[in-house]
mmCIF file of the N, C-alpha and C atoms, coordinates in Angstrom:
data_MODEL
# 
_entry.id   MODEL 
# 
loop_
_atom_site.group_PDB 
_atom_site.id 
_atom_site.type_symbol 
_atom_site.label_atom_id 
_atom_site.label_alt_id 
_atom_site.label_comp_id 
_atom_site.label_asym_id 
_atom_site.label_entity_id 
_atom_site.label_seq_id 
_atom_site.pdbx_PDB_ins_code 
_atom_site.Cartn_x 
_atom_site.Cartn_y 
_atom_site.Cartn_z 
_atom_site.occupancy 
_atom_site.B_iso_or_equiv 
_atom_site.pdbx_formal_charge 
_atom_site.auth_seq_id 
_atom_site.auth_comp_id 
_atom_site.auth_asym_id 
_atom_site.auth_atom_id 
_atom_site.pdbx_PDB_model_num 
ATOM 1   N N  . MET A 1 1  ? 5.418  6.479  -20.280 1.00 0.00 ? 1  MET A N  1 
ATOM 2   C CA . MET A 1 1  ? 4.208  6.401  -19.471 1.00 0.00 ? 1  MET A CA 1 
ATOM 3   C C  . MET A 1 1  ? 4.420  5.325  -18.526 1.00 0.00 ? 1  MET A C  1 
ATOM 4   N N  . LEU A 1 2  ? 4.887  4.043  -18.887 1.00 0.00 ? 2  LEU A N  1 
ATOM 5   C CA . LEU A 1 2  ? 5.117  2.955  -18.046 1.00 0.00 ? 2  LEU A CA 1 
ATOM 6   C C  . LEU A 1 2  ? 6.531  3.029  -17.306 1.00 0.00 ? 2  LEU A C  1 
ATOM 7   N N  . VAL A 1 3  ? 7.326  3.913  -17.750 1.00 0.00 ? 3  VAL A N  1 
ATOM 8   C CA . VAL A 1 3  ? 8.502  4.085  -17.033 1.00 0.00 ? 3  VAL A CA 1 
ATOM 9   C C  . VAL A 1 3  ? 8.186  5.085  -15.831 1.00 0.00 ? 3  VAL A C  1 
ATOM 10  N N  . GLU A 1 4  ? 7.399  5.775  -16.062 1.00 0.00 ? 4  GLU A N  1 
ATOM 11  C CA . GLU A 1 4  ? 7.045  7.045  -15.240 1.00 0.00 ? 4  GLU A CA 1 
ATOM 12  C C  . GLU A 1 4  ? 6.273  6.101  -14.130 1.00 0.00 ? 4  GLU A C  1 
ATOM 13  N N  . ARG A 1 5  ? 5.448  5.401  -14.310 1.00 0.00 ? 5  ARG A N  1 
ATOM 14  C CA . ARG A 1 5  ? 4.288  4.536  -13.442 1.00 0.00 ? 5  ARG A CA 1 
ATOM 15  C C  . ARG A 1 5  ? 5.594  3.792  -12.408 1.00 0.00 ? 5  ARG A C  1 
ATOM 16  N N  . ASP A 1 6  ? 6.351  3.072  -13.193 1.00 0.00 ? 6  ASP A N  1 
ATOM 17  C CA . ASP A 1 6  ? 7.307  2.024  -12.482 1.00 0.00 ? 6  ASP A CA 1 
ATOM 18  C C  . ASP A 1 6  ? 8.080  3.035  -11.545 1.00 0.00 ? 6  ASP A C  1 
ATOM 19  N N  . LEU A 1 7  ? 8.380  4.055  -11.761 1.00 0.00 ? 7  LEU A N  1 
ATOM 20  C CA . LEU A 1 7  ? 9.340  4.794  -10.851 1.00 0.00 ? 7  LEU A CA 1 
ATOM 21  C C  . LEU A 1 7  ? 8.439  5.257  -9.650  1.00 0.00 ? 7  LEU A C  1 
ATOM 22  N N  . ARG A 1 8  ? 7.056  5.398  -9.698  1.00 0.00 ? 8  ARG A N  1 
ATOM 23  C CA . ARG A 1 8  ? 6.376  6.007  -8.911  1.00 0.00 ? 8  ARG A CA 1 
ATOM 24  C C  . ARG A 1 8  ? 5.951  4.697  -7.739  1.00 0.00 ? 8  ARG A C  1 
ATOM 25  N N  . VAL A 1 9  ? 5.950  3.470  -8.651  1.00 0.00 ? 9  VAL A N  1 
ATOM 26  C CA . VAL A 1 9  ? 5.742  2.186  -7.636  1.00 0.00 ? 9  VAL A CA 1 
ATOM 27  C C  . VAL A 1 9  ? 7.200  1.975  -6.947  1.00 0.00 ? 9  VAL A C  1 
ATOM 28  N N  . ARG A 1 10 ? 8.262  2.182  -7.576  1.00 0.00 ? 10 ARG A N  1 
ATOM 29  C CA . ARG A 1 10 ? 9.349  2.232  -6.432  1.00 0.00 ? 10 ARG A CA 1 
ATOM 30  C C  . ARG A 1 10 ? 9.562  3.168  -5.584  1.00 0.00 ? 10 ARG A C  1 
ATOM 31  N N  . ASP A 1 11 ? 9.221  4.440  -5.917  1.00 0.00 ? 11 ASP A N  1 
ATOM 32  C CA . ASP A 1 11 ? 9.134  5.425  -4.889  1.00 0.00 ? 11 ASP A CA 1 
ATOM 33  C C  . ASP A 1 11 ? 8.457  5.098  -3.714  1.00 0.00 ? 11 ASP A C  1 
ATOM 34  N N  . LEU A 1 12 ? 7.247  4.594  -3.882  1.00 0.00 ? 12 LEU A N  1 
ATOM 35  C CA . LEU A 1 12 ? 6.344  4.304  -2.827  1.00 0.00 ? 12 LEU A CA 1 
ATOM 36  C C  . LEU A 1 12 ? 6.905  2.958  -2.211  1.00 0.00 ? 12 LEU A C  1 
ATOM 37  N N  . GLU A 1 13 ? 7.280  2.164  -2.844  1.00 0.00 ? 13 GLU A N  1 
ATOM 38  C CA . GLU A 1 13 ? 8.138  0.954  -2.157  1.00 0.00 ? 13 GLU A CA 1 
ATOM 39  C C  . GLU A 1 13 ? 9.071  1.371  -1.194  1.00 0.00 ? 13 GLU A C  1 
ATOM 40  N N  . VAL A 1 14 ? 10.124 2.368  -1.619  1.00 0.00 ? 14 VAL A N  1 
ATOM 41  C CA . VAL A 1 14 ? 11.176 2.747  -0.842  1.00 0.00 ? 14 VAL A CA 1 
ATOM 42  C C  . VAL A 1 14 ? 10.515 3.500  0.550   1.00 0.00 ? 14 VAL A C  1 
ATOM 43  N N  . VAL A 1 15 ? 9.760  4.284  0.235   1.00 0.00 ? 15 VAL A N  1 
ATOM 44  C CA . VAL A 1 15 ? 8.928  5.144  1.270   1.00 0.00 ? 15 VAL A CA 1 
ATOM 45  C C  . VAL A 1 15 ? 8.466  4.259  2.254   1.00 0.00 ? 15 VAL A C  1 
ATOM 46  N N  . GLY A 1 16 ? 7.658  3.203  1.891   1.00 0.00 ? 16 GLY A N  1 
ATOM 47  C CA . GLY A 1 16 ? 7.043  2.227  2.520   1.00 0.00 ? 16 GLY A CA 1 
ATOM 48  C C  . GLY A 1 16 ? 7.990  1.468  3.267   1.00 0.00 ? 16 GLY A C  1 
ATOM 49  N N  . GLU A 1 17 ? 8.805  0.826  2.892   1.00 0.00 ? 17 GLU A N  1 
ATOM 50  C CA . GLU A 1 17 ? 9.887  0.035  3.559   1.00 0.00 ? 17 GLU A CA 1 
ATOM 51  C C  . GLU A 1 17 ? 10.580 1.006  4.676   1.00 0.00 ? 17 GLU A C  1 
ATOM 52  N N  . ALA A 1 18 ? 11.213 1.942  4.111   1.00 0.00 ? 18 ALA A N  1 
ATOM 53  C CA . ALA A 1 18 ? 11.564 3.103  5.350   1.00 0.00 ? 18 ALA A CA 1 
ATOM 54  C C  . ALA A 1 18 ? 10.711 3.242  6.581   1.00 0.00 ? 18 ALA A C  1 
ATOM 55  N N  . TYR A 1 19 ? 9.266  3.391  6.169   1.00 0.00 ? 19 TYR A N  1 
ATOM 56  C CA . TYR A 1 19 ? 8.480  3.727  7.102   1.00 0.00 ? 19 TYR A CA 1 
ATOM 57  C C  . TYR A 1 19 ? 8.324  2.450  8.242   1.00 0.00 ? 19 TYR A C  1 
ATOM 58  N N  . ALA A 1 20 ? 8.327  1.365  7.476   1.00 0.00 ? 20 ALA A N  1 
ATOM 59  C CA . ALA A 1 20 ? 8.228  0.035  8.545   1.00 0.00 ? 20 ALA A CA 1 
ATOM 60  C C  . ALA A 1 20 ? 9.540  0.029  9.328   1.00 0.00 ? 20 ALA A C  1 
ATOM 61  N N  . ILE A 1 21 ? 10.605 0.262  8.547   1.00 0.00 ? 21 ILE A N  1 
ATOM 62  C CA . ILE A 1 21 ? 11.765 0.200  9.358   1.00 0.00 ? 21 ILE A CA 1 
ATOM 63  C C  . ILE A 1 21 ? 11.831 1.090  10.689  1.00 0.00 ? 21 ILE A C  1 
ATOM 64  N N  . ALA A 1 22 ? 11.538 2.149  10.342  1.00 0.00 ? 22 ALA A N  1 
ATOM 65  C CA . ALA A 1 22 ? 11.762 2.973  11.419  1.00 0.00 ? 22 ALA A CA 1 
ATOM 66  C C  . ALA A 1 22 ? 10.542 3.205  12.414  1.00 0.00 ? 22 ALA A C  1 
ATOM 67  N N  . ALA A 1 23 ? 9.493  2.705  11.998  1.00 0.00 ? 23 ALA A N  1 
ATOM 68  C CA . ALA A 1 23 ? 8.396  2.638  13.153  1.00 0.00 ? 23 ALA A CA 1 
ATOM 69  C C  . ALA A 1 23 ? 8.509  1.483  13.812  1.00 0.00 ? 23 ALA A C  1 
ATOM 70  N N  . ASN A 1 24 ? 9.069  0.243  13.267  1.00 0.00 ? 24 ASN A N  1 
ATOM 71  C CA . ASN A 1 24 ? 9.411  -0.785 13.953  1.00 0.00 ? 24 ASN A CA 1 
ATOM 72  C C  . ASN A 1 24 ? 10.471 -0.414 15.318  1.00 0.00 ? 24 ASN A C  1 
ATOM 73  N N  . PHE A 1 25 ? 11.458 0.252  14.674  1.00 0.00 ? 25 PHE A N  1 
ATOM 74  C CA . PHE A 1 25 ? 12.407 0.572  15.648  1.00 0.00 ? 25 PHE A CA 1 
ATOM 75  C C  . PHE A 1 25 ? 11.914 1.417  16.693  1.00 0.00 ? 25 PHE A C  1 
ATOM 76  N N  . LEU A 1 26 ? 10.935 2.600  16.383  1.00 0.00 ? 26 LEU A N  1 
ATOM 77  C CA . LEU A 1 26 ? 10.689 3.532  17.447  1.00 0.00 ? 26 LEU A CA 1 
ATOM 78  C C  . LEU A 1 26 ? 9.597  2.753  18.206  1.00 0.00 ? 26 LEU A C  1 
ATOM 79  N N  . ARG A 1 27 ? 8.781  1.726  17.947  1.00 0.00 ? 27 ARG A N  1 
ATOM 80  C CA . ARG A 1 27 ? 7.898  1.238  18.616  1.00 0.00 ? 27 ARG A CA 1 
ATOM 81  C C  . ARG A 1 27 ? 8.627  0.312  19.655  1.00 0.00 ? 27 ARG A C  1 
ATOM 82  N N  . LYS A 1 28 ? 9.616  -0.495 19.130  1.00 0.00 ? 28 LYS A N  1 
ATOM 83  C CA . LYS A 1 28 ? 10.576 -1.217 19.962  1.00 0.00 ? 28 LYS A CA 1 
ATOM 84  C C  . LYS A 1 28 ? 11.256 -0.363 21.250  1.00 0.00 ? 28 LYS A C  1 
ATOM 85  N N  . SER A 1 29 ? 11.720 0.869  20.706  1.00 0.00 ? 29 SER A N  1 
ATOM 86  C CA . SER A 1 29 ? 12.168 1.744  21.715  1.00 0.00 ? 29 SER A CA 1 
ATOM 87  C C  . SER A 1 29 ? 11.333 2.509  22.719  1.00 0.00 ? 29 SER A C  1 
ATOM 88  N N  . GLY A 1 30 ? 10.101 2.364  22.473  1.00 0.00 ? 30 GLY A N  1 
ATOM 89  C CA . GLY A 1 30 ? 9.126  2.961  23.253  1.00 0.00 ? 30 GLY A CA 1 
ATOM 90  C C  . GLY A 1 30 ? 8.612  4.383  22.870  1.00 0.00 ? 30 GLY A C  1 
ATOM 91  N N  . ALA A 1 31 ? 9.107  4.799  21.695  1.00 0.00 ? 31 ALA A N  1 
ATOM 92  C CA . ALA A 1 31 ? 9.020  6.183  21.352  1.00 0.00 ? 31 ALA A CA 1 
ATOM 93  C C  . ALA A 1 31 ? 7.799  6.497  20.499  1.00 0.00 ? 31 ALA A C  1 
ATOM 94  N N  . LEU A 1 32 ? 7.261  5.259  19.939  1.00 0.00 ? 32 LEU A N  1 
ATOM 95  C CA . LEU A 1 32 ? 5.881  5.081  19.470  1.00 0.00 ? 32 LEU A CA 1 
ATOM 96  C C  . LEU A 1 32 ? 5.069  4.100  20.127  1.00 0.00 ? 32 LEU A C  1 
ATOM 97  N N  . PRO A 1 33 ? 3.884  4.558  20.352  1.00 0.00 ? 33 PRO A N  1 
ATOM 98  C CA . PRO A 1 33 ? 2.885  3.379  20.873  1.00 0.00 ? 33 PRO A CA 1 
ATOM 99  C C  . PRO A 1 33 ? 2.494  2.206  20.144  1.00 0.00 ? 33 PRO A C  1 
ATOM 100 N N  . ASP A 1 34 ? 2.262  0.905  20.624  1.00 0.00 ? 34 ASP A N  1 
ATOM 101 C CA . ASP A 1 34 ? 2.089  -0.191 19.883  1.00 0.00 ? 34 ASP A CA 1 
ATOM 102 C C  . ASP A 1 34 ? 0.629  0.055  19.280  1.00 0.00 ? 34 ASP A C  1 
ATOM 103 N N  . SER A 1 35 ? 0.567  0.366  18.118  1.00 0.00 ? 35 SER A N  1 
ATOM 104 C CA . SER A 1 35 ? -0.760 0.506  17.158  1.00 0.00 ? 35 SER A CA 1 
ATOM 105 C C  . SER A 1 35 ? -0.448 0.356  15.862  1.00 0.00 ? 35 SER A C  1 
ATOM 106 N N  . PHE A 1 36 ? -1.300 -0.191 15.106  1.00 0.00 ? 36 PHE A N  1 
ATOM 107 C CA . PHE A 1 36 ? -1.371 -0.605 13.546  1.00 0.00 ? 36 PHE A CA 1 
ATOM 108 C C  . PHE A 1 36 ? -1.686 0.867  12.862  1.00 0.00 ? 36 PHE A C  1 
ATOM 109 N N  . MET A 1 37 ? -1.839 1.979  13.670  1.00 0.00 ? 37 MET A N  1 
ATOM 110 C CA . MET A 1 37 ? -2.278 3.328  12.850  1.00 0.00 ? 37 MET A CA 1 
ATOM 111 C C  . MET A 1 37 ? -0.887 3.991  12.448  1.00 0.00 ? 37 MET A C  1 
ATOM 112 N N  . THR A 1 38 ? -0.993 4.549  11.311  1.00 0.00 ? 38 THR A N  1 
ATOM 113 C CA . THR A 1 38 ? 0.216  5.124  10.779  1.00 0.00 ? 38 THR A CA 1 
ATOM 114 C C  . THR A 1 38 ? 0.551  6.396  11.507  1.00 0.00 ? 38 THR A C  1 
ATOM 115 N N  . ASN A 1 39 ? 1.819  6.766  12.050  1.00 0.00 ? 39 ASN A N  1 
ATOM 116 C CA . ASN A 1 39 ? 2.132  7.857  12.408  1.00 0.00 ? 39 ASN A CA 1 
ATOM 117 C C  . ASN A 1 39 ? 2.414  8.957  11.556  1.00 0.00 ? 39 ASN A C  1 
ATOM 118 N N  . GLU A 1 40 ? 1.581  9.976  11.534  1.00 0.00 ? 40 GLU A N  1 
ATOM 119 C CA . GLU A 1 40 ? 1.757  11.028 10.423  1.00 0.00 ? 40 GLU A CA 1 
ATOM 120 C C  . GLU A 1 40 ? 3.015  11.766 10.396  1.00 0.00 ? 40 GLU A C  1 
ATOM 121 N N  . ARG A 1 41 ? 3.198  11.998 11.512  1.00 0.00 ? 41 ARG A N  1 
ATOM 122 C CA . ARG A 1 41 ? 4.578  12.905 11.872  1.00 0.00 ? 41 ARG A CA 1 
ATOM 123 C C  . ARG A 1 41 ? 5.755  12.062 11.284  1.00 0.00 ? 41 ARG A C  1 
ATOM 124 N N  . LEU A 1 42 ? 5.807  10.746 11.463  1.00 0.00 ? 42 LEU A N  1 
ATOM 125 C CA . LEU A 1 42 ? 7.074  9.884  10.938  1.00 0.00 ? 42 LEU A CA 1 
ATOM 126 C C  . LEU A 1 42 ? 7.184  9.811  9.605   1.00 0.00 ? 42 LEU A C  1 
ATOM 127 N N  . LEU A 1 43 ? 5.795  9.455  9.183   1.00 0.00 ? 43 LEU A N  1 
ATOM 128 C CA . LEU A 1 43 ? 5.594  9.632  7.556   1.00 0.00 ? 43 LEU A CA 1 
ATOM 129 C C  . LEU A 1 43 ? 5.973  10.759 6.887   1.00 0.00 ? 43 LEU A C  1 
ATOM 130 N N  . GLY A 1 44 ? 5.491  11.832 7.527   1.00 0.00 ? 44 GLY A N  1 
ATOM 131 C CA . GLY A 1 44 ? 5.797  13.332 7.073   1.00 0.00 ? 44 GLY A CA 1 
ATOM 132 C C  . GLY A 1 44 ? 7.518  13.358 6.908   1.00 0.00 ? 44 GLY A C  1 
ATOM 133 N N  . ILE A 1 45 ? 8.072  13.045 7.884   1.00 0.00 ? 45 ILE A N  1 
ATOM 134 C CA . ILE A 1 45 ? 9.544  13.341 8.055   1.00 0.00 ? 45 ILE A CA 1 
ATOM 135 C C  . ILE A 1 45 ? 9.960  12.442 6.834   1.00 0.00 ? 45 ILE A C  1 
ATOM 136 N N  . ILE A 1 46 ? 9.494  10.969 6.620   1.00 0.00 ? 46 ILE A N  1 
ATOM 137 C CA . ILE A 1 46 ? 10.126 10.293 5.500   1.00 0.00 ? 46 ILE A CA 1 
ATOM 138 C C  . ILE A 1 46 ? 9.971  10.824 4.189   1.00 0.00 ? 46 ILE A C  1 
ATOM 139 N N  . VAL A 1 47 ? 8.513  11.236 4.066   1.00 0.00 ? 47 VAL A N  1 
ATOM 140 C CA . VAL A 1 47 ? 8.561  12.004 2.835   1.00 0.00 ? 47 VAL A CA 1 
ATOM 141 C C  . VAL A 1 47 ? 9.184  13.114 2.457   1.00 0.00 ? 47 VAL A C  1 
ATOM 142 N N  . LYS A 1 48 ? 9.335  13.896 3.324   1.00 0.00 ? 48 LYS A N  1 
ATOM 143 C CA . LYS A 1 48 ? 10.144 15.006 3.277   1.00 0.00 ? 48 LYS A CA 1 
ATOM 144 C C  . LYS A 1 48 ? 11.792 14.754 2.926   1.00 0.00 ? 48 LYS A C  1 
ATOM 145 N N  . LEU A 1 49 ? 12.265 13.796 3.635   1.00 0.00 ? 49 LEU A N  1 
ATOM 146 C CA . LEU A 1 49 ? 13.630 13.603 3.257   1.00 0.00 ? 49 LEU A CA 1 
ATOM 147 C C  . LEU A 1 49 ? 13.728 12.768 1.836   1.00 0.00 ? 49 LEU A C  1 
ATOM 148 N N  . PHE A 1 50 ? 12.810 11.900 1.467   1.00 0.00 ? 50 PHE A N  1 
ATOM 149 C CA . PHE A 1 50 ? 12.521 11.525 0.271   1.00 0.00 ? 50 PHE A CA 1 
ATOM 150 C C  . PHE A 1 50 ? 12.565 12.602 -0.822  1.00 0.00 ? 50 PHE A C  1 
ATOM 151 N N  . GLN A 1 51 ? 11.854 13.488 -0.704  1.00 0.00 ? 51 GLN A N  1 
ATOM 152 C CA . GLN A 1 51 ? 11.644 14.633 -1.667  1.00 0.00 ? 51 GLN A CA 1 
ATOM 153 C C  . GLN A 1 51 ? 12.858 15.351 -1.918  1.00 0.00 ? 51 GLN A C  1 
ATOM 154 N N  . HIS A 1 52 ? 13.666 15.421 -0.774  1.00 0.00 ? 52 HIS A N  1 
ATOM 155 C CA . HIS A 1 52 ? 14.830 16.123 -0.831  1.00 0.00 ? 52 HIS A CA 1 
ATOM 156 C C  . HIS A 1 52 ? 16.113 15.104 -1.511  1.00 0.00 ? 52 HIS A C  1 
ATOM 157 N N  . GLY A 1 53 ? 15.842 14.013 -1.736  1.00 0.00 ? 53 GLY A N  1 
ATOM 158 C CA . GLY A 1 53 ? 16.887 13.393 -2.710  1.00 0.00 ? 53 GLY A CA 1 
ATOM 159 C C  . GLY A 1 53 ? 17.266 12.131 -1.949  1.00 0.00 ? 53 GLY A C  1 
ATOM 160 N N  . GLU A 1 54 ? 16.881 11.826 -0.746  1.00 0.00 ? 54 GLU A N  1 
ATOM 161 C CA . GLU A 1 54 ? 17.263 10.460 -0.095  1.00 0.00 ? 54 GLU A CA 1 
ATOM 162 C C  . GLU A 1 54 ? 16.355 9.257  -0.463  1.00 0.00 ? 54 GLU A C  1 
ATOM 163 N N  . ASN A 1 55 ? 17.195 8.388  -1.332  1.00 0.00 ? 55 ASN A N  1 
ATOM 164 C CA . ASN A 1 55 ? 16.372 7.240  -1.670  1.00 0.00 ? 55 ASN A CA 1 
ATOM 165 C C  . ASN A 1 55 ? 16.848 5.998  -1.253  1.00 0.00 ? 55 ASN A C  1 
ATOM 166 N N  . ASN A 1 56 ? 17.579 5.786  -0.490  1.00 0.00 ? 56 ASN A N  1 
ATOM 167 C CA . ASN A 1 56 ? 18.107 4.462  0.115   1.00 0.00 ? 56 ASN A CA 1 
ATOM 168 C C  . ASN A 1 56 ? 17.348 4.238  1.219   1.00 0.00 ? 56 ASN A C  1 
ATOM 169 N N  . LYS A 1 57 ? 16.483 3.338  1.617   1.00 0.00 ? 57 LYS A N  1 
ATOM 170 C CA . LYS A 1 57 ? 15.455 2.856  2.539   1.00 0.00 ? 57 LYS A CA 1 
ATOM 171 C C  . LYS A 1 57 ? 16.240 2.939  3.818   1.00 0.00 ? 57 LYS A C  1 
ATOM 172 N N  . ILE A 1 58 ? 17.399 2.338  3.865   1.00 0.00 ? 58 ILE A N  1 
ATOM 173 C CA . ILE A 1 58 ? 18.003 2.418  5.266   1.00 0.00 ? 58 ILE A CA 1 
ATOM 174 C C  . ILE A 1 58 ? 18.441 3.684  5.986   1.00 0.00 ? 58 ILE A C  1 
ATOM 175 N N  . ARG A 1 59 ? 19.084 4.316  4.891   1.00 0.00 ? 59 ARG A N  1 
ATOM 176 C CA . ARG A 1 59 ? 19.496 5.603  5.372   1.00 0.00 ? 59 ARG A CA 1 
ATOM 177 C C  . ARG A 1 59 ? 18.280 6.686  5.556   1.00 0.00 ? 59 ARG A C  1 
ATOM 178 N N  . LEU A 1 60 ? 17.268 6.562  4.728   1.00 0.00 ? 60 LEU A N  1 
ATOM 179 C CA . LEU A 1 60 ? 16.185 7.170  4.813   1.00 0.00 ? 60 LEU A CA 1 
ATOM 180 C C  . LEU A 1 60 ? 15.498 7.011  6.343   1.00 0.00 ? 60 LEU A C  1 
ATOM 181 N N  . ALA A 1 61 ? 15.257 5.661  6.509   1.00 0.00 ? 61 ALA A N  1 
ATOM 182 C CA . ALA A 1 61 ? 14.921 5.327  8.042   1.00 0.00 ? 61 ALA A CA 1 
ATOM 183 C C  . ALA A 1 61 ? 15.740 5.748  9.300   1.00 0.00 ? 61 ALA A C  1 
ATOM 184 N N  . ASN A 1 62 ? 17.053 5.584  8.988   1.00 0.00 ? 62 ASN A N  1 
ATOM 185 C CA . ASN A 1 62 ? 18.138 6.258  9.991   1.00 0.00 ? 62 ASN A CA 1 
ATOM 186 C C  . ASN A 1 62 ? 17.885 7.850  10.262  1.00 0.00 ? 62 ASN A C  1 
ATOM 187 N N  . LYS A 1 63 ? 17.698 8.238  9.058   1.00 0.00 ? 63 LYS A N  1 
ATOM 188 C CA . LYS A 1 63 ? 17.764 9.886  9.202   1.00 0.00 ? 63 LYS A CA 1 
ATOM 189 C C  . LYS A 1 63 ? 16.298 10.102 9.852   1.00 0.00 ? 63 LYS A C  1 
ATOM 190 N N  . ALA A 1 64 ? 15.192 9.481  9.457   1.00 0.00 ? 64 ALA A N  1 
ATOM 191 C CA . ALA A 1 64 ? 13.878 9.763  9.916   1.00 0.00 ? 64 ALA A CA 1 
ATOM 192 C C  . ALA A 1 64 ? 13.764 9.451  11.470  1.00 0.00 ? 64 ALA A C  1 
ATOM 193 N N  . ILE A 1 65 ? 14.467 8.321  11.951  1.00 0.00 ? 65 ILE A N  1 
ATOM 194 C CA . ILE A 1 65 ? 14.429 8.122  13.230  1.00 0.00 ? 65 ILE A CA 1 
ATOM 195 C C  . ILE A 1 65 ? 15.180 8.982  14.070  1.00 0.00 ? 65 ILE A C  1 
ATOM 196 N N  . ALA A 1 66 ? 16.365 9.524  13.627  1.00 0.00 ? 66 ALA A N  1 
ATOM 197 C CA . ALA A 1 66 ? 17.241 10.851 14.343  1.00 0.00 ? 66 ALA A CA 1 
ATOM 198 C C  . ALA A 1 66 ? 16.336 11.856 14.292  1.00 0.00 ? 66 ALA A C  1 
ATOM 199 N N  . ARG A 1 67 ? 15.665 12.463 13.258  1.00 0.00 ? 67 ARG A N  1 
ATOM 200 C CA . ARG A 1 67 ? 15.025 13.581 13.016  1.00 0.00 ? 67 ARG A CA 1 
ATOM 201 C C  . ARG A 1 67 ? 13.600 13.366 14.170  1.00 0.00 ? 67 ARG A C  1 
ATOM 202 N N  . PHE A 1 68 ? 12.963 12.186 14.228  1.00 0.00 ? 68 PHE A N  1 
ATOM 203 C CA . PHE A 1 68 ? 11.656 11.895 14.996  1.00 0.00 ? 68 PHE A CA 1 
ATOM 204 C C  . PHE A 1 68 ? 12.220 12.207 16.530  1.00 0.00 ? 68 PHE A C  1 
ATOM 205 N N  . GLU A 1 69 ? 13.359 11.595 16.768  1.00 0.00 ? 69 GLU A N  1 
ATOM 206 C CA . GLU A 1 69 ? 13.631 11.539 18.256  1.00 0.00 ? 69 GLU A CA 1 
ATOM 207 C C  . GLU A 1 69 ? 14.089 12.998 18.506  1.00 0.00 ? 69 GLU A C  1 
ATOM 208 N N  . ALA A 1 70 ? 14.740 13.756 17.752  1.00 0.00 ? 70 ALA A N  1 
ATOM 209 C CA . ALA A 1 70 ? 15.248 14.992 17.991  1.00 0.00 ? 70 ALA A CA 1 
ATOM 210 C C  . ALA A 1 70 ? 13.896 16.031 18.287  1.00 0.00 ? 70 ALA A C  1 
ATOM 211 N N  . GLU A 1 71 ? 12.881 15.866 17.254  1.00 0.00 ? 71 GLU A N  1 
ATOM 212 C CA . GLU A 1 71 ? 11.534 16.487 17.284  1.00 0.00 ? 71 GLU A CA 1 
ATOM 213 C C  . GLU A 1 71 ? 11.022 16.241 18.751  1.00 0.00 ? 71 GLU A C  1 
ATOM 214 N N  . THR A 1 72 ? 11.009 15.008 19.006  1.00 0.00 ? 72 THR A N  1 
ATOM 215 C CA . THR A 1 72 ? 10.208 14.583 20.423  1.00 0.00 ? 72 THR A CA 1 
ATOM 216 C C  . THR A 1 72 ? 10.856 15.211 21.532  1.00 0.00 ? 72 THR A C  1 
ATOM 217 N N  . LEU A 1 73 ? 12.294 15.253 21.620  1.00 0.00 ? 73 LEU A N  1 
ATOM 218 C CA . LEU A 1 73 ? 12.912 16.034 22.760  1.00 0.00 ? 73 LEU A CA 1 
ATOM 219 C C  . LEU A 1 73 ? 12.652 17.383 22.763  1.00 0.00 ? 73 LEU A C  1 
ATOM 220 N N  . VAL A 1 74 ? 12.501 18.161 21.610  1.00 0.00 ? 74 VAL A N  1 
ATOM 221 C CA . VAL A 1 74 ? 12.095 19.501 21.483  1.00 0.00 ? 74 VAL A CA 1 
ATOM 222 C C  . VAL A 1 74 ? 10.639 19.727 22.103  1.00 0.00 ? 74 VAL A C  1 
ATOM 223 N N  . LEU A 1 75 ? 9.840  18.924 21.877  1.00 0.00 ? 75 LEU A N  1 
ATOM 224 C CA . LEU A 1 75 ? 8.382  19.114 21.998  1.00 0.00 ? 75 LEU A CA 1 
ATOM 225 C C  . LEU A 1 75 ? 7.987  18.733 23.505  1.00 0.00 ? 75 LEU A C  1 
ATOM 226 N N  . ALA A 1 76 ? 8.963  17.941 24.080  1.00 0.00 ? 76 ALA A N  1 
ATOM 227 C CA . ALA A 1 76 ? 8.871  17.386 25.593  1.00 0.00 ? 76 ALA A CA 1 
ATOM 228 C C  . ALA A 1 76 ? 9.112  18.399 26.615  1.00 0.00 ? 76 ALA A C  1 
# 
């Protein structure tokens, strides 16, 4: 049980850190507004990538940035 909880805490850390990296980059590039609110679309992308096996926070953030920007172009 403790091992399972430890893994969930680490999972949450990886997702949280990847979100912080990606959101910071996207804010600085102007793709996200300067706000303290969580961008649900970006978080959803990160969670989906994580669930599909990506667990390195840097790769996760980079893939999420690329996908977020690609989706933004399609939506525009």
